[in-house]
C-alpha positions as CSV (number, residue, x, y, z in Angstrom):
1,M,9.0,-16.6,-18.6
2,Q,9.1,-14.1,-15.8
3,Y,10.5,-10.6,-16.4
4,D,10.7,-7.3,-14.5
5,E,11.0,-3.8,-15.9
6,I,10.5,-0.2,-14.9
7,I,7.9,1.7,-16.9
8,D,6.2,5.0,-16.9
9,C,3.2,4.9,-14.6
10,P,-0.1,5.0,-16.6
11,K,-1.9,6.7,-13.7
12,S,0.6,9.5,-12.6
13,G,3.0,9.6,-15.6
14,G,5.9,9.2,-13.2
15,D,8.9,7.1,-14.2
16,L,8.9,4.7,-11.3
17,C,6.4,2.0,-12.0
18,Y,7.5,-1.6,-11.5
19,K,6.1,-4.1,-13.9
20,M,6.6,-7.8,-13.0
21,E,5.3,-10.6,-15.2
22,I,4.3,-13.5,-12.9
23,N,3.2,-15.9,-15.7
24,E,1.7,-15.5,-19.1
25,D,-1.7,-14.6,-17.6
26,I,-0.7,-12.3,-14.6
27,T,1.4,-9.2,-14.6
28,N,1.7,-7.0,-11.5
29,Y,2.2,-3.2,-11.6
30,F,3.3,-1.2,-8.6
31,S,4.0,2.5,-8.9
32,L,6.4,4.2,-6.5
33,S,5.5,7.4,-8.4
34,C,2.0,7.5,-7.1
35,G,1.6,4.6,-4.6
36,F,-1.1,2.8,-6.5
37,W,-1.0,-0.8,-7.8
38,T,-2.9,-3.2,-10.1
39,N,-2.5,-6.4,-12.0
40,T,-4.0,-8.0,-15.0
41,L,-6.7,-9.6,-12.8
42,M,-8.0,-6.2,-11.6
43,T,-10.8,-5.7,-14.1
44,P,-14.4,-4.9,-13.0
45,G,-16.4,-8.1,-12.6
46,S,-13.4,-10.5,-12.2
47,E,-13.3,-12.7,-9.1
48,F,-10.0,-11.2,-8.0
49,Y,-11.3,-7.7,-8.4
50,E,-14.5,-8.5,-6.4
51,E,-12.4,-10.1,-3.6
52,Q,-10.1,-7.0,-3.4
53,F,-12.9,-4.5,-3.4
54,A,-15.0,-6.4,-0.7
55,S,-12.3,-5.8,1.9
56,L,-11.2,-2.2,0.9
57,P,-12.1,0.8,3.0
58,E,-14.5,3.2,1.2
59,L,-11.8,5.8,0.6
60,Y,-9.7,3.3,-1.3
61,K,-12.7,2.4,-3.4
62,D,-13.4,6.0,-4.1
63,L,-9.8,6.6,-5.1
64,A,-9.7,3.7,-7.5
65,W,-8.7,4.7,-11.0
66,T,-9.4,2.8,-14.2
67,D,-6.8,3.0,-17.0
68,P,-8.8,4.0,-20.1
69,K,-6.2,2.1,-22.3
70,T,-6.2,-1.2,-20.5
71,G,-9.3,-1.3,-18.3
72,L,-7.2,-2.2,-15.3
73,V,-8.3,-0.7,-12.0
74,W,-5.5,0.9,-9.9
75,I,-6.0,1.2,-6.1
76,P,-3.8,2.8,-3.4
77,N,-1.3,0.5,-1.8
78,T,-0.9,-0.1,1.9
79,I,2.5,-1.0,3.3
80,N,2.7,-2.7,6.7
81,E,6.2,-3.7,7.8
82,P,5.9,-4.8,11.4
83,E,9.4,-3.7,12.5
84,L,9.5,-0.5,10.4
85,G,6.1,1.0,10.1
86,M,3.0,1.5,8.0
87,V,2.1,3.7,5.0
88,F,-1.6,4.1,4.0
89,V,-4.2,6.5,2.6
90,N,-5.8,8.6,5.3
91,G,-8.6,11.1,5.0
92,G,-12.4,11.6,4.7
93,T,-13.0,12.1,1.0
94,I,-11.3,11.9,-2.4
95,D,-10.7,15.7,-2.1
96,N,-9.3,15.5,1.4
97,W,-6.7,12.7,1.8
98,T,-3.0,12.2,2.2
99,W,-0.4,9.5,2.3
100,T,0.1,8.8,6.0
101,A,2.9,7.0,7.7
102,T,3.6,5.8,11.2
103,K,6.7,4.3,12.6
104,A,6.8,1.0,14.4
105,I,7.9,1.2,18.0
106,E,9.1,-1.5,20.4
107,V,6.5,-2.9,22.7
108,K,7.6,-2.4,26.3
109,E,7.8,-5.5,28.5
110,E,5.0,-4.2,30.7
111,E,2.7,-3.8,27.7
112,K,3.4,-7.0,25.9
113,L,0.2,-8.8,27.2
114,K,-1.8,-6.2,25.2
115,F,-0.2,-7.4,21.9
116,P,-0.7,-11.2,21.6
117,I,0.1,-12.9,18.3
118,P,-3.2,-14.5,17.1
119,G,-3.0,-18.3,17.0
120,K,0.3,-18.4,19.0
121,P,-0.5,-18.7,22.7
122,G,2.2,-17.2,24.9
123,E,3.8,-15.2,22.0
124,Y,3.6,-11.5,21.6
125,Y,4.5,-8.8,19.0
126,K,7.8,-7.1,19.6
127,H,6.7,-3.9,17.8
128,R,3.5,-1.9,17.4
129,M,2.4,1.0,15.2
130,D,2.8,4.4,16.9
131,M,-0.7,5.6,15.8
132,E,-0.4,8.6,18.2
133,N,2.3,10.0,15.9
134,L,1.1,9.9,12.4
135,K,2.9,12.0,9.7
136,S,1.1,13.1,6.6
137,F,2.6,13.5,3.1
138,D,1.6,15.1,-0.2
139,R,-1.0,13.2,-2.3
140,E,0.8,13.3,-5.6
141,R,4.5,12.5,-4.8
142,G,4.4,11.9,-1.0
143,Y,4.3,8.1,-1.3
144,I,8.1,7.8,-1.7
145,D,8.6,10.3,1.1
146,A,6.4,8.2,3.4
147,L,8.3,5.0,2.6
148,S,11.6,6.9,3.3
149,Y,10.1,8.1,6.6
150,I,9.5,4.6,7.9
151,G,12.9,3.3,6.6
152,I,11.9,1.2,3.6
153,L,13.6,3.5,1.2
154,P,16.7,5.6,1.9
155,E,16.1,9.3,2.7
């Protein structure tokens, strides 16, 4: 039986952590309070954990947090909405990072050949990320502000 509920975030203590039971073995956790996520498969040594960590940038690995009560590993979330924008962790070290957002902008007709859709000959992306205009947000509570900035949440 699936269910959803809002709980206090084990990582940040914030009150906006979305808990969603997928089935009796898998429950997902996504915190809007801090921007980190986990699920019941995210335990060191599990196949799912190893797959996730193999593709993560080093900063995301460094920022991973293990819940001492459950043993679940929480990692920063990346949002990529092709028509709205992207939110991600940006920085050099665990002491020097921010939530960063960039808005999607329309691809101009004269630029479209630079943005082909892989596997779809003759088709091109209509939007691209405006990486020249990044906006940084506070580490602790800036995740929600970054989501609002790109239009996922209301301001």
